[in-house]
MARDOTI-557557 format. One record per residue (C-alpha): residue number from 1; x negated, y, z negated; chain. Coordinates in steps of 0.2 Angstrom, whole numbers. Example, Ala and Ser with C-alpha at 12.3 -4.5 7.8 and 13.67 -1.06 7.14 Angstrom:
    i     px     py     pz  ch
    1    -62    -22    -39   A
    2    -68     -5    -36   A
//
This chain:
    i     px     py     pz  ch
    1     -9   -123     28   A
    2      8   -111     35   A
    3      2    -94     41   A
    4     17    -80     37   A
    5     19    -63     49   A
    6     29    -50     42   A
    7     31    -34     55   A
    8     48    -29     49   A
    9     46    -11     43   A
   10     30      1     38   A
   11     24    -13     27   A
   12     15    -28     36   A
   13     10    -44     29   A
   14      1    -59     31   A
   15     -1    -75     19   A
   16     -7    -91     19   A
   17      3   -106      9   A
   18     -1   -123      5   A
   19     11   -137     -1   A
   20     13   -129    -18   A
   21      9   -110    -17   A
   22      4    -94    -11   A
   23    -18    -94     -9   A
   24    -19    -77      1   A
   25    -10    -63      6   A
   26    -13    -46     14   A
   27      1    -31     15   A
   28     -3    -13     22   A
   29      7      3     28   A
   30      7      2     46   A
   31     16     17     52   A
   32     22      4     63   A
   33      6      3     73   A
   34      7    -18     71   A
   35      1    -19     87   A
   36    -17    -13     85   A
   37    -18    -20     67   A
   38     -9    -37     67   A
   39    -19    -50     74   A
   40    -36    -41     67   A
   41    -27    -46     50   A
   42    -24    -62     55   A
   43    -41    -65     59   A
   44    -48    -59     45   A
   45    -34    -70     32   A
   46    -39    -86     42   A
   47    -58    -83     42   A
   48    -57    -82     23   A
   49    -50    -98     23   A
   50    -61   -105     36   A
   51    -45   -109     47   A
   52    -40   -107     64   A
   53    -25   -108     74   A
   54    -27   -129     76   A
   55    -26   -130     58   A
   56    -11   -123     54   A
   57      5   -135     51   A
   58     17   -121     52   A
   59     22   -103     57   A
   60     33    -92     47   A
   61     39    -75     55   A
   62     51    -61     48   A
   63     63    -58     59   A
   64     71    -40     56   A
   65     81    -32     53   A
   66     68    -18     55   A
   67     59     -8     68   A
   68     64    -14     87   A
   69     44    -14     92   A
   70     37    -19     76   A
   71     49    -35     78   A
   72     41    -38     95   A
   73     24    -39     88   A
   74     28    -51     74   A
   75     36    -63     85   A
   76     25    -63    100   A
   77     10    -65     89   A
   78     19    -81     80   A
   79     24    -90     95   A
   80      8    -88    103   A
   81      0    -93     86   A
   82     12   -109     84   A
   83     10   -113    103   A
   84     -8   -115    103   A
   85     -9   -124     86   A
   86      7   -133     90   A
   87     13   -129     76   A
   88     31   -129     71   A
   89     39   -111     70   A
   90     52   -103     58   A
   91     61    -86     56   A
   92     68    -79     41   A
   93     78    -61     38   A
   94     70    -50     30   A
   95     84    -45     21   A
   96     83    -63     15   A
   97     65    -58     10   A
   98     69    -45      1   A
   99     82    -51    -10   A
  100     73    -68    -12   A
  101     64    -65    -30   A
  102     82    -59    -36   A
  103     93    -73    -32   A
  104     92    -83    -49   A
  105     95    -67    -59   A
  106    114    -73    -60   A
  107    118    -56    -53   A
  108    125    -49    -37   A
  109    109    -44    -26   A
  110    109    -30    -13   A
  111     96    -30     -2   A
  112     93    -14     10   A
  113     83     -9     24   A
  114     82      9     32   A
  115     89      7     48   A
  116     86     24     55   A
  117    101     38     58   A
  118    103     39     40   A
  119    112     20     40   A
  120    104      5     31   A
  121    104    -14     36   A
  122    111    -21     21   A
  123    114    -41     14   A
  124    125    -44     -2   A
  125    122    -60    -13   A
  126    133    -66    -24   A
  127    127    -73    -43   A
  128    127    -90    -36   A
  129    113    -82    -23   A
  130    126    -85     -8   A
  131    130    -72      3   A
  132    146    -64      1   A
  133    150    -56     18   A
  134    141    -54     37   A
  135    125    -44     36   A
  136    128    -27     41   A
  137    122     -9     46   A
  138    130      8     38   A
  139    130     23     29   A
  140    126     21     10   A
  141    141     29      5   A
  142    154     16     15   A
  143    142      3      7   A
  144    144      8    -11   A
  145    162      9     -9   A
  146    160    -11     -8   A
  147    152    -11    -24   A
  148    163    -17    -38   A
  149    151    -27    -51   A
  150    135    -24    -58   A
  151    122    -27    -45   A
  152    103    -28    -42   A
  153     97    -15    -28   A
  154     81    -21    -21   A
  155     70    -21     -3   A
  156     62     -4      5   A
  157     78      6      7   A
  158     82      7    -11   A
  159     69     21    -11   A
  160     75     31      1   A
  161     96     31     -7   A
  162     90     27    -24   A
  163     98     45    -32   A
  164    114     42    -21   A
  165    117     23    -29   A
  166    113     30    -46   A
  167    124     44    -44   A
  168    140     33    -38   A
  169    137     17    -46   A
  170    131     23    -65   A
  171    127      9    -74   A
  172    133     -4    -62   A
  173    118     -2    -54   A
  174     99     -9    -58   A
  175     87     -2    -46   A
  176     70    -14    -42   A
  177     55     -1    -33   A
  178     50    -12    -19   A
  179     33    -22    -21   A
  180     25    -21     -3   A
  181     19    -39     -5   A
  182     35    -45    -10   A
  183     42    -49      5   A
  184     27    -60     15   A
  185     25    -69     -3   A
  186     44    -74      0   A
  187     40    -76     18   A
  188     27    -91     15   A
  189     37    -99      0   A
  190     54    -99     10   A
  191     44   -104     28   A
  192     37   -119     17   A
  193     53   -124     12   A
  194     59   -121     29   A
  195     47   -133     37   A
  196     48   -146     24   A
  197     65   -147     26   A
  198     65   -149     46   A
  199     74   -133     48   A
  200     62   -128     62   A
  201     63   -114     75   A
  202     63   -113     94   A
  203     50   -107    101   A
  204     62   -103    118   A
  205     77    -95    111   A
  206     68    -86     95   A
  207     73    -68     94   A
  208     73    -53     82   A
  209     88    -49     73   A
  210     93    -30     75   A
  211    109    -30     68   A
  212    113    -18     80   A
  213    105    -13     98   A
  214     93     -2    100   A
  215     99     17    104   A
  216     92     17    124   A
  217    103      0    126   A
  218    121     -4    124   A
  219    132      7    114   A
  220    130      5     97   A
  221    137    -10     87   A
  222    140    -13     70   A
  223    140    -33     69   A
  224    125    -43     71   A
  225    117    -44     88   A
  226    119    -62     94   A
  227    104    -73     97   A
  228    105    -85    111   A
  229    104   -103    104   A
  230    102    -96     86   A
  231    109   -111     73   A
  232    123   -104     60   A
  233    115    -96     44   A
  234    109   -108     30   A
  235    109   -104     14   A
  236     94    -96      6   A
  237     83   -109     -4   A
  238     80   -104    -22   A
  239     64    -98    -31   A
  240     56   -114    -37   A
  241     58   -114    -56   A
//
């Protein structure tokens, strides 16, 4: 069994998947109180499945972007469980998780997560399901100037910017309202695919993907924050037909 942990945003989630499907999941609105809520949720879902850490054959964790402290809670918990159970660990971008259900739609897909300061973290995927540019943090107006073809907008951020997207792009924009359980479901599916493919992470180098430094740290950066030892991004596995 694989355990998936997502603490990217206000909506957190845990899930368990076997070789064929997601067998159990639980999502909740956290208001970033992940430290107190995550491990009880893990204990509950493992208990319902009569499992413990030693029974897991893999751990999947959302790497962000998302809340700075929240991401560290999830990644630290995932590393601890992987260490105790001697299980392989994989990390997946939270933007990949938001986009995953729509990558075989044949349309361009734009995943959005709120990044604070009236900005969004965004990833843009072409009709073939592959990224068309590097992920970034920017204002919504700047992002929309780059959208020139019909696009599916998905992710938690669409709720906040829906009216602006629709006003700017009109019929070019298809807004998909976020479903809190979708992201952890996608994490379990992609995590299982990565483990089967041997694309496992390194406990010593796995870190959050912030896309920019915290405001109390180095000056604001628009580009991805380099993560030591992290391999180049691979294409997202497509949803099984």
